[in-house]
A tleap script that builds the chain and sets N, CA, C and O, in Angstrom:
source leaprc.protein.ff14SB
mol = sequence {
  NMET GLU GLU LYS VAL LEU ILE VAL GLU GLY
  LYS SER ASP ARG LYS ARG VAL ASN HIE VAL
  LEU ALA GLU PRO VAL SER ILE ILE CYS THR
  TYR GLY THR LEU SER GLU GLU LYS LEU GLU
  THR LEU ILE LEU PRO ILE GLU ASP LYS ASP
  VAL TYR ILE LEU VAL ASP ALA ASP ASP SER
  GLY GLU LYS LEU ARG LYS GLN LEU LYS ARG
  GLU LEU PRO ASN ALA THR HIE LEU TYR THR
  GLN LYS GLU TYR GLY GLN VAL GLU THR THR
  PRO PHE GLU TYR LEU ALA ALA VAL LEU SER
  GLU TYR PHE ASP VAL ALA ARG MET CGLU
}
set mol.1.N position { 0.840 -1.185 0.000 }
set mol.1.CA position { 0.000 0.000 0.000 }
set mol.1.C position { 0.882 1.244 0.000 }
set mol.1.O position { 1.866 1.317 0.736 }
set mol.2.N position { 0.525 2.212 -0.824 }
set mol.2.CA position { 1.298 3.450 -0.905 }
set mol.2.C position { 1.195 4.239 0.391 }
set mol.2.O position { 0.136 4.297 1.017 }
set mol.3.N position { 2.294 4.838 0.778 }
set mol.3.CA position { 2.276 5.709 1.937 }
set mol.3.C position { 1.598 7.017 1.563 }
set mol.3.O position { 1.846 7.572 0.493 }
set mol.4.N position { 0.743 7.502 2.450 }
set mol.4.CA position { 0.050 8.764 2.229 }
set mol.4.C position { 0.783 9.875 2.958 }
set mol.4.O position { 1.248 9.705 4.084 }
set mol.5.N position { 0.876 11.019 2.289 }
set mol.5.CA position { 1.514 12.200 2.853 }
set mol.5.C position { 0.528 13.354 2.747 }
set mol.5.O position { -0.044 13.599 1.684 }
set mol.6.N position { 0.337 14.052 3.843 }
set mol.6.CA position { -0.544 15.210 3.860 }
set mol.6.C position { 0.294 16.440 4.162 }
set mol.6.O position { 1.011 16.478 5.162 }
set mol.7.N position { 0.207 17.445 3.300 }
set mol.7.CA position { 0.956 18.686 3.494 }
set mol.7.C position { 0.004 19.741 4.048 }
set mol.7.O position { -1.050 20.010 3.473 }
set mol.8.N position { 0.394 20.333 5.176 }
set mol.8.CA position { -0.347 21.423 5.799 }
set mol.8.C position { 0.626 22.568 6.059 }
set mol.8.O position { 1.829 22.427 5.842 }
set mol.9.N position { 0.102 23.701 6.525 }
set mol.9.CA position { 0.982 24.853 6.733 }
set mol.9.C position { 1.718 24.845 8.069 }
set mol.9.O position { 2.921 25.105 8.101 }
set mol.10.N position { 1.036 24.556 9.160 }
set mol.10.CA position { 1.696 24.690 10.453 }
set mol.10.C position { 1.356 23.610 11.456 }
set mol.10.O position { 0.561 22.711 11.181 }
set mol.11.N position { 1.982 23.712 12.642 }
set mol.11.CA position { 1.813 22.720 13.705 }
set mol.11.C position { 0.369 22.631 14.179 }
set mol.11.O position { -0.122 21.539 14.463 }
set mol.12.N position { -0.315 23.765 14.267 }
set mol.12.CA position { -1.716 23.753 14.714 }
set mol.12.C position { -2.585 23.009 13.712 }
set mol.12.O position { -3.511 22.296 14.099 }
set mol.13.N position { -2.290 23.173 12.420 }
set mol.13.CA position { -3.017 22.441 11.383 }
set mol.13.C position { -2.771 20.948 11.535 }
set mol.13.O position { -3.708 20.152 11.469 }
set mol.14.N position { -1.511 20.564 11.738 }
set mol.14.CA position { -1.153 19.152 11.888 }
set mol.14.C position { -1.875 18.542 13.092 }
set mol.14.O position { -2.403 17.432 13.016 }
set mol.15.N position { -1.888 19.274 14.191 }
set mol.15.CA position { -2.540 18.787 15.409 }
set mol.15.C position { -4.042 18.588 15.167 }
set mol.15.O position { -4.610 17.583 15.593 }
set mol.16.N position { -4.675 19.532 14.492 }
set mol.16.CA position { -6.115 19.455 14.232 }
set mol.16.C position { -6.434 18.277 13.311 }
set mol.16.O position { -7.385 17.534 13.557 }
set mol.17.N position { -5.650 18.108 12.265 }
set mol.17.CA position { -5.874 17.019 11.320 }
set mol.17.C position { -5.617 15.668 11.995 }
set mol.17.O position { -6.361 14.714 11.770 }
set mol.18.N position { -4.582 15.584 12.808 }
set mol.18.CA position { -4.277 14.338 13.525 }
set mol.18.C position { -5.431 13.898 14.415 }
set mol.18.O position { -5.652 12.704 14.615 }
set mol.19.N position { -6.161 14.867 14.943 }
set mol.19.CA position { -7.303 14.572 15.805 }
set mol.19.C position { -8.394 13.827 15.030 }
set mol.19.O position { -9.155 13.051 15.610 }
set mol.20.N position { -8.464 14.062 13.737 }
set mol.20.CA position { -9.516 13.505 12.886 }
set mol.20.C position { -9.096 12.188 12.229 }
set mol.20.O position { -9.934 11.315 12.005 }
set mol.21.N position { -7.821 12.041 11.924 }
set mol.21.CA position { -7.346 10.858 11.197 }
set mol.21.C position { -7.356 9.607 12.060 }
set mol.21.O position { -7.011 9.648 13.241 }
set mol.22.N position { -7.758 8.491 11.452 }
set mol.22.CA position { -7.780 7.206 12.153 }
set mol.22.C position { -6.813 6.219 11.507 }
set mol.22.O position { -6.925 5.012 11.718 }
set mol.23.N position { -5.879 6.722 10.731 }
set mol.23.CA position { -4.859 5.884 10.114 }
set mol.23.C position { -3.534 6.638 10.164 }
set mol.23.O position { -3.525 7.866 10.249 }
set mol.24.N position { -2.421 5.920 10.112 }
set mol.24.CA position { -1.134 6.614 10.124 }
set mol.24.C position { -0.906 7.365 8.806 }
set mol.24.O position { -1.011 6.787 7.724 }
set mol.25.N position { -0.600 8.632 8.915 }
set mol.25.CA position { -0.347 9.482 7.751 }
set mol.25.C position { 0.852 10.365 8.088 }
set mol.25.O position { 0.922 10.930 9.179 }
set mol.26.N position { 1.790 10.482 7.157 }
set mol.26.CA position { 2.906 11.423 7.349 }
set mol.26.C position { 2.365 12.826 7.075 }
set mol.26.O position { 1.880 13.111 5.980 }
set mol.27.N position { 2.452 13.689 8.071 }
set mol.27.CA position { 1.965 15.053 7.908 }
set mol.27.C position { 3.168 15.986 7.917 }
set mol.27.O position { 3.933 16.034 8.880 }
set mol.28.N position { 3.316 16.724 6.824 }
set mol.28.CA position { 4.447 17.633 6.661 }
set mol.28.C position { 3.950 19.062 6.796 }
set mol.28.O position { 2.965 19.446 6.167 }
set mol.29.N position { 4.628 19.842 7.612 }
set mol.29.CA position { 4.317 21.260 7.768 }
set mol.29.C position { 5.267 22.084 6.904 }
set mol.29.O position { 6.478 21.865 6.922 }
set mol.30.N position { 4.716 23.028 6.151 }
set mol.30.CA position { 5.561 23.888 5.315 }
set mol.30.C position { 5.962 25.157 6.038 }
set mol.30.O position { 6.964 25.776 5.681 }
set mol.31.N position { 5.204 25.558 7.044 }
set mol.31.CA position { 5.444 26.808 7.770 }
set mol.31.C position { 5.409 28.003 6.818 }
set mol.31.O position { 6.234 28.911 6.921 }
set mol.32.N position { 4.458 27.995 5.902 }
set mol.32.CA position { 4.293 29.105 4.951 }
set mol.32.C position { 4.880 28.774 3.597 }
set mol.32.O position { 5.122 27.609 3.279 }
set mol.33.N position { 5.106 29.802 2.805 }
set mol.33.CA position { 5.643 29.580 1.465 }
set mol.33.C position { 7.078 29.082 1.559 }
set mol.33.O position { 7.758 29.270 2.568 }
set mol.34.N position { 7.515 28.448 0.495 }
set mol.34.CA position { 8.797 27.759 0.520 }
set mol.34.C position { 9.789 28.372 -0.455 }
set mol.34.O position { 9.428 28.775 -1.561 }
set mol.35.N position { 11.046 28.435 -0.027 }
set mol.35.CA position { 12.116 28.820 -0.947 }
set mol.35.C position { 12.352 27.634 -1.883 }
set mol.35.O position { 11.918 26.519 -1.597 }
set mol.36.N position { 13.032 27.874 -2.987 }
set mol.36.CA position { 13.321 26.788 -3.935 }
set mol.36.C position { 14.092 25.659 -3.255 }
set mol.36.O position { 13.835 24.483 -3.508 }
set mol.37.N position { 15.030 26.022 -2.398 }
set mol.37.CA position { 15.848 25.010 -1.705 }
set mol.37.C position { 14.990 24.175 -0.757 }
set mol.37.O position { 15.087 22.947 -0.750 }
set mol.38.N position { 14.146 24.838 0.046 }
set mol.38.CA position { 13.273 24.109 0.968 }
set mol.38.C position { 12.257 23.274 0.205 }
set mol.38.O position { 11.918 22.170 0.630 }
set mol.39.N position { 11.774 23.786 -0.907 }
set mol.39.CA position { 10.802 23.079 -1.723 }
set mol.39.C position { 11.390 21.778 -2.248 }
set mol.39.O position { 10.744 20.731 -2.197 }
set mol.40.N position { 12.614 21.846 -2.752 }
set mol.40.CA position { 13.289 20.661 -3.284 }
set mol.40.C position { 13.509 19.627 -2.178 }
set mol.40.O position { 13.314 18.431 -2.395 }
set mol.41.N position { 13.913 20.090 -0.996 }
set mol.41.CA position { 14.133 19.200 0.140 }
set mol.41.C position { 12.836 18.520 0.559 }
set mol.41.O position { 12.840 17.356 0.960 }
set mol.42.N position { 11.732 19.246 0.466 }
set mol.42.CA position { 10.423 18.701 0.829 }
set mol.42.C position { 9.936 17.692 -0.194 }
set mol.42.O position { 9.434 16.629 0.173 }
set mol.43.N position { 10.076 18.010 -1.473 }
set mol.43.CA position { 9.454 17.237 -2.542 }
set mol.43.C position { 10.185 15.942 -2.892 }
set mol.43.O position { 9.538 14.919 -3.114 }
set mol.44.N position { 11.495 15.962 -2.946 }
set mol.44.CA position { 12.232 14.765 -3.371 }
set mol.44.C position { 11.830 13.488 -2.631 }
set mol.44.O position { 11.616 12.466 -3.283 }
set mol.45.N position { 11.719 13.501 -1.305 }
set mol.45.CA position { 11.373 12.247 -0.615 }
set mol.45.C position { 9.919 11.798 -0.797 }
set mol.45.O position { 9.593 10.654 -0.481 }
set mol.46.N position { 9.044 12.666 -1.295 }
set mol.46.CA position { 7.624 12.308 -1.367 }
set mol.46.C position { 7.076 12.212 -2.787 }
set mol.46.O position { 5.882 11.976 -2.971 }
set mol.47.N position { 7.918 12.391 -3.778 }
set mol.47.CA position { 7.463 12.394 -5.169 }
set mol.47.C position { 6.710 11.125 -5.566 }
set mol.47.O position { 5.782 11.188 -6.372 }
set mol.48.N position { 7.094 9.982 -5.016 }
set mol.48.CA position { 6.480 8.717 -5.416 }
set mol.48.C position { 5.406 8.243 -4.435 }
set mol.48.O position { 5.011 7.078 -4.473 }
set mol.49.N position { 4.935 9.117 -3.569 }
set mol.49.CA position { 3.914 8.767 -2.588 }
set mol.49.C position { 2.576 9.416 -2.961 }
set mol.49.O position { 2.524 10.292 -3.825 }
set mol.50.N position { 1.503 8.981 -2.307 }
set mol.50.CA position { 0.204 9.623 -2.475 }
set mol.50.C position { 0.218 10.907 -1.652 }
set mol.50.O position { 0.223 10.860 -0.421 }
set mol.51.N position { 0.224 12.052 -2.330 }
set mol.51.CA position { 0.354 13.342 -1.654 }
set mol.51.C position { -0.973 14.087 -1.700 }
set mol.51.O position { -1.635 14.164 -2.735 }
set mol.52.N position { -1.338 14.632 -0.545 }
set mol.52.CA position { -2.555 15.424 -0.392 }
set mol.52.C position { -2.158 16.775 0.199 }
set mol.52.O position { -1.263 16.855 1.041 }
set mol.53.N position { -2.819 17.817 -0.244 }
set mol.53.CA position { -2.481 19.167 0.211 }
set mol.53.C position { -3.723 19.809 0.810 }
set mol.53.O position { -4.763 19.891 0.155 }
set mol.54.N position { -3.616 20.264 2.054 }
set mol.54.CA position { -4.699 20.946 2.745 }
set mol.54.C position { -4.117 22.197 3.390 }
set mol.54.O position { -3.451 22.123 4.423 }
set mol.55.N position { -4.373 23.335 2.777 }
set mol.55.CA position { -3.841 24.596 3.297 }
set mol.55.C position { -4.986 25.566 3.555 }
set mol.55.O position { -6.126 25.324 3.157 }
set mol.56.N position { -4.668 26.661 4.222 }
set mol.56.CA position { -5.670 27.650 4.591 }
set mol.56.C position { -6.336 28.282 3.370 }
set mol.56.O position { -5.747 28.361 2.292 }
set mol.57.N position { -7.558 28.721 3.562 }
set mol.57.CA position { -8.323 29.387 2.501 }
set mol.57.C position { -8.096 30.897 2.605 }
set mol.57.O position { -9.043 31.670 2.748 }
set mol.58.N position { -6.822 31.304 2.531 }
set mol.58.CA position { -6.476 32.719 2.552 }
set mol.58.C position { -5.399 32.970 1.504 }
set mol.58.O position { -4.992 32.046 0.799 }
set mol.59.N position { -4.941 34.198 1.397 }
set mol.59.CA position { -3.978 34.539 0.345 }
set mol.59.C position { -2.682 33.742 0.449 }
set mol.59.O position { -2.174 33.254 -0.561 }
set mol.60.N position { -2.140 33.603 1.661 }
set mol.60.CA position { -0.881 32.865 1.793 }
set mol.60.C position { -1.092 31.378 1.499 }
set mol.60.O position { -0.219 30.732 0.919 }
set mol.61.N position { -2.238 30.836 1.893 }
set mol.61.CA position { -2.540 29.437 1.594 }
set mol.61.C position { -2.674 29.198 0.099 }
set mol.61.O position { -2.200 28.188 -0.420 }
set mol.62.N position { -3.323 30.134 -0.595 }
set mol.62.CA position { -3.477 29.991 -2.048 }
set mol.62.C position { -2.134 30.133 -2.765 }
set mol.62.O position { -1.884 29.453 -3.760 }
set mol.63.N position { -1.285 31.006 -2.266 }
set mol.63.CA position { 0.061 31.157 -2.857 }
set mol.63.C position { 0.853 29.855 -2.704 }
set mol.63.O position { 1.510 29.399 -3.639 }
set mol.64.N position { 0.776 29.277 -1.523 }
set mol.64.CA position { 1.462 28.008 -1.265 }
set mol.64.C position { 0.869 26.901 -2.137 }
set mol.64.O position { 1.607 26.091 -2.698 }
set mol.65.N position { -0.456 26.864 -2.252 }
set mol.65.CA position { -1.121 25.841 -3.065 }
set mol.65.C position { -0.647 25.930 -4.519 }
set mol.65.O position { -0.367 24.901 -5.134 }
set mol.66.N position { -0.552 27.137 -5.077 }
set mol.66.CA position { -0.083 27.313 -6.458 }
set mol.66.C position { 1.348 26.809 -6.613 }
set mol.66.O position { 1.682 26.149 -7.597 }
set mol.67.N position { 2.175 27.122 -5.643 }
set mol.67.CA position { 3.569 26.684 -5.664 }
set mol.67.C position { 3.642 25.150 -5.644 }
set mol.67.O position { 4.413 24.549 -6.392 }
set mol.68.N position { 2.838 24.533 -4.790 }
set mol.68.CA position { 2.854 23.075 -4.682 }
set mol.68.C position { 2.226 22.406 -5.902 }
set mol.68.O position { 2.634 21.307 -6.278 }
set mol.69.N position { 1.248 23.047 -6.522 }
set mol.69.CA position { 0.646 22.490 -7.748 }
set mol.69.C position { 1.684 22.366 -8.852 }
set mol.69.O position { 1.690 21.389 -9.601 }
set mol.70.N position { 2.563 23.358 -8.952 }
set mol.70.CA position { 3.622 23.318 -9.971 }
set mol.70.C position { 4.596 22.178 -9.702 }
set mol.70.O position { 5.002 21.466 -10.621 }
set mol.71.N position { 4.963 22.012 -8.454 }
set mol.71.CA position { 5.991 21.035 -8.104 }
set mol.71.C position { 5.444 19.617 -7.924 }
set mol.71.O position { 6.160 18.640 -8.148 }
set mol.72.N position { 4.198 19.507 -7.525 }
set mol.72.CA position { 3.581 18.202 -7.294 }
set mol.72.C position { 2.259 18.140 -8.071 }
set mol.72.O position { 1.183 18.164 -7.474 }
set mol.73.N position { 2.346 18.061 -9.398 }
set mol.73.CA position { 1.125 18.138 -10.210 }
set mol.73.C position { 0.146 16.990 -9.980 }
set mol.73.O position { -1.038 17.132 -10.287 }
set mol.74.N position { 0.601 15.872 -9.456 }
set mol.74.CA position { -0.280 14.734 -9.224 }
set mol.74.C position { -0.876 14.707 -7.819 }
set mol.74.O position { -1.626 13.790 -7.485 }
set mol.75.N position { -0.552 15.698 -6.998 }
set mol.75.CA position { -1.091 15.748 -5.639 }
set mol.75.C position { -2.593 16.014 -5.680 }
set mol.75.O position { -3.103 16.648 -6.604 }
set mol.76.N position { -3.275 15.525 -4.677 }
set mol.76.CA position { -4.708 15.767 -4.530 }
set mol.76.C position { -4.883 16.965 -3.609 }
set mol.76.O position { -4.310 17.010 -2.520 }
set mol.77.N position { -5.675 17.929 -4.050 }
set mol.77.CA position { -5.887 19.146 -3.264 }
set mol.77.C position { -7.199 19.058 -2.503 }
set mol.77.O position { -8.254 18.785 -3.076 }
set mol.78.N position { -7.111 19.295 -1.206 }
set mol.78.CA position { -8.274 19.307 -0.319 }
set mol.78.C position { -8.475 20.746 0.151 }
set mol.78.O position { -7.520 21.510 0.287 }
set mol.79.N position { -9.726 21.096 0.395 }
set mol.79.CA position { -10.031 22.499 0.697 }
set mol.79.C position { -10.898 22.626 1.942 }
set mol.79.O position { -11.797 21.820 2.182 }
set mol.80.N position { -10.605 23.660 2.731 }
set mol.80.CA position { -11.514 24.074 3.782 }
set mol.80.C position { -12.370 25.190 3.190 }
set mol.80.O position { -12.043 25.725 2.130 }
set mol.81.N position { -13.439 25.538 3.852 }
set mol.81.CA position { -14.290 26.613 3.336 }
set mol.81.C position { -13.703 27.968 3.705 }
set mol.81.O position { -13.064 28.121 4.746 }
set mol.82.N position { -13.931 28.950 2.835 }
set mol.82.CA position { -13.430 30.301 3.092 }
set mol.82.C position { -13.957 30.846 4.416 }
set mol.82.O position { -13.251 31.582 5.106 }
set mol.83.N position { -15.178 30.496 4.771 }
set mol.83.CA position { -15.755 30.996 6.025 }
set mol.83.C position { -14.968 30.518 7.248 }
set mol.83.O position { -14.959 31.196 8.275 }
set mol.84.N position { -14.308 29.361 7.151 }
set mol.84.CA position { -13.477 28.873 8.256 }
set mol.84.C position { -12.079 29.480 8.184 }
set mol.84.O position { -11.395 29.600 9.200 }
set mol.85.N position { -11.666 29.856 6.997 }
set mol.85.CA position { -10.378 30.520 6.811 }
set mol.85.C position { -9.185 29.600 6.940 }
set mol.85.O position { -8.520 29.286 5.953 }
set mol.86.N position { -8.917 29.171 8.150 }
set mol.86.CA position { -7.719 28.382 8.407 }
set mol.86.C position { -8.073 26.940 8.756 }
set mol.86.O position { -9.146 26.656 9.288 }
set mol.87.N position { -7.159 26.056 8.449 }
set mol.87.CA position { -7.359 24.649 8.786 }
set mol.87.C position { -7.524 24.503 10.296 }
set mol.87.O position { -8.360 23.724 10.756 }
set mol.88.N position { -6.738 25.242 11.061 }
set mol.88.CA position { -6.770 25.094 12.517 }
set mol.88.C position { -8.079 25.566 13.147 }
set mol.88.O position { -8.351 25.244 14.304 }
set mol.89.N position { -8.895 26.322 12.411 }
set mol.89.CA position { -10.187 26.766 12.934 }
set mol.89.C position { -11.357 26.071 12.237 }
set mol.89.O position { -12.514 26.389 12.511 }
set mol.90.N position { -11.075 25.144 11.355 }
set mol.90.CA position { -12.118 24.386 10.673 }
set mol.90.C position { -12.717 23.376 11.656 }
set mol.90.O position { -11.973 22.661 12.328 }
set mol.91.N position { -14.035 23.307 11.750 }
set mol.91.CA position { -14.656 22.340 12.670 }
set mol.91.C position { -14.219 20.902 12.350 }
set mol.91.O position { -14.039 20.534 11.189 }
set mol.92.N position { -14.056 20.113 13.403 }
set mol.92.CA position { -13.622 18.726 13.235 }
set mol.92.C position { -14.548 17.954 12.294 }
set mol.92.O position { -14.080 17.160 11.477 }
set mol.93.N position { -15.849 18.183 12.405 }
set mol.93.CA position { -16.809 17.458 11.579 }
set mol.93.C position { -16.575 17.758 10.095 }
set mol.93.O position { -16.654 16.864 9.253 }
set mol.94.N position { -16.289 19.023 9.788 }
set mol.94.CA position { -16.052 19.390 8.391 }
set mol.94.C position { -14.739 18.774 7.904 }
set mol.94.O position { -14.675 18.248 6.793 }
set mol.95.N position { -13.695 18.838 8.728 }
set mol.95.CA position { -12.412 18.216 8.365 }
set mol.95.C position { -12.595 16.725 8.116 }
set mol.95.O position { -12.053 16.182 7.153 }
set mol.96.N position { -13.347 16.070 8.970 }
set mol.96.CA position { -13.587 14.635 8.810 }
set mol.96.C position { -14.276 14.361 7.478 }
set mol.96.O position { -13.934 13.402 6.786 }
set mol.97.N position { -15.243 15.199 7.120 }
set mol.97.CA position { -15.956 15.014 5.856 }
set mol.97.C position { -15.010 15.193 4.667 }
set mol.97.O position { -15.054 14.409 3.719 }
set mol.98.N position { -14.164 16.210 4.713 }
set mol.98.CA position { -13.215 16.476 3.626 }
set mol.98.C position { -12.189 15.344 3.516 }
set mol.98.O position { -11.884 14.883 2.416 }
set mol.99.N position { -11.672 14.911 4.635 }
set mol.99.CA position { -10.615 13.892 4.642 }
set mol.99.C position { -11.137 12.485 4.381 }
set mol.99.O position { -10.390 11.630 3.905 }
set mol.100.N position { -12.405 12.230 4.684 }
set mol.100.CA position { -12.931 10.864 4.619 }
set mol.100.C position { -12.945 10.274 3.209 }
set mol.100.O position { -13.022 9.055 3.054 }
set mol.101.N position { -12.873 11.101 2.204 }
set mol.101.CA position { -12.846 10.588 0.836 }
set mol.101.C position { -11.523 9.876 0.530 }
set mol.101.O position { -11.465 9.015 -0.348 }
set mol.102.N position { -10.470 10.239 1.256 }
set mol.102.CA position { -9.130 9.713 0.966 }
set mol.102.C position { -8.468 9.000 2.149 }
set mol.102.O position { -7.508 8.252 1.967 }
set mol.103.N position { -8.982 9.232 3.355 }
set mol.103.CA position { -8.364 8.700 4.568 }
set mol.103.C position { -9.425 8.043 5.449 }
set mol.103.O position { -10.616 8.331 5.332 }
set mol.104.N position { -8.963 7.147 6.340 }
set mol.104.CA position { -9.831 6.654 7.401 }
set mol.104.C position { -9.876 7.752 8.457 }
set mol.104.O position { -8.840 8.249 8.898 }
set mol.105.N position { -11.070 8.117 8.850 }
set mol.105.CA position { -11.212 9.179 9.853 }
set mol.105.C position { -11.933 8.653 11.082 }
set mol.105.O position { -12.693 7.687 11.012 }
set mol.106.N position { -11.680 9.306 12.207 }
set mol.106.CA position { -12.343 8.957 13.462 }
set mol.106.C position { -13.779 9.443 13.415 }
set mol.106.O position { -14.076 10.450 12.771 }
set mol.107.N position { -14.660 8.744 14.085 }
set mol.107.CA position { -16.051 9.209 14.175 }
set mol.107.C position { -16.090 10.430 15.071 }
set mol.107.O position { -15.551 10.423 16.178 }
set mol.108.N position { -16.720 11.457 14.590 }
set mol.108.CA position { -16.841 12.695 15.355 }
set mol.108.C position { -18.165 12.669 16.115 }
set mol.108.O position { -19.238 12.607 15.515 }
set mol.109.N position { -18.072 12.716 17.432 }
set mol.109.CA position { -19.289 12.669 18.281 }
set mol.109.C position { -19.654 14.049 18.741 }
set mol.109.O position { -20.639 14.221 19.459 }
savepdb mol mol.pdb
quit
């Protein structure tokens, strides 16, 4: 089975997503936009894996998403709603719904 990799922006995003996931997933934090050097370091080890991208629904998140689309054209892009803005403020139930198409998620009570 292919290893799944989820790219998020920060530690708070990783913590929130981990709360919802019910399977082991490598979660990589970009900490914002990436320099060419950091981008190459990030991408080389994950090029042959199933990559998913979940970033904030704001200007910096969209800039990062465009950058990652160029470098990882086969990645699957997941989205939070603009009304939630950031992954870290997205309700768990909504995150579970978004992630459940590609990942095993915990039941949200």
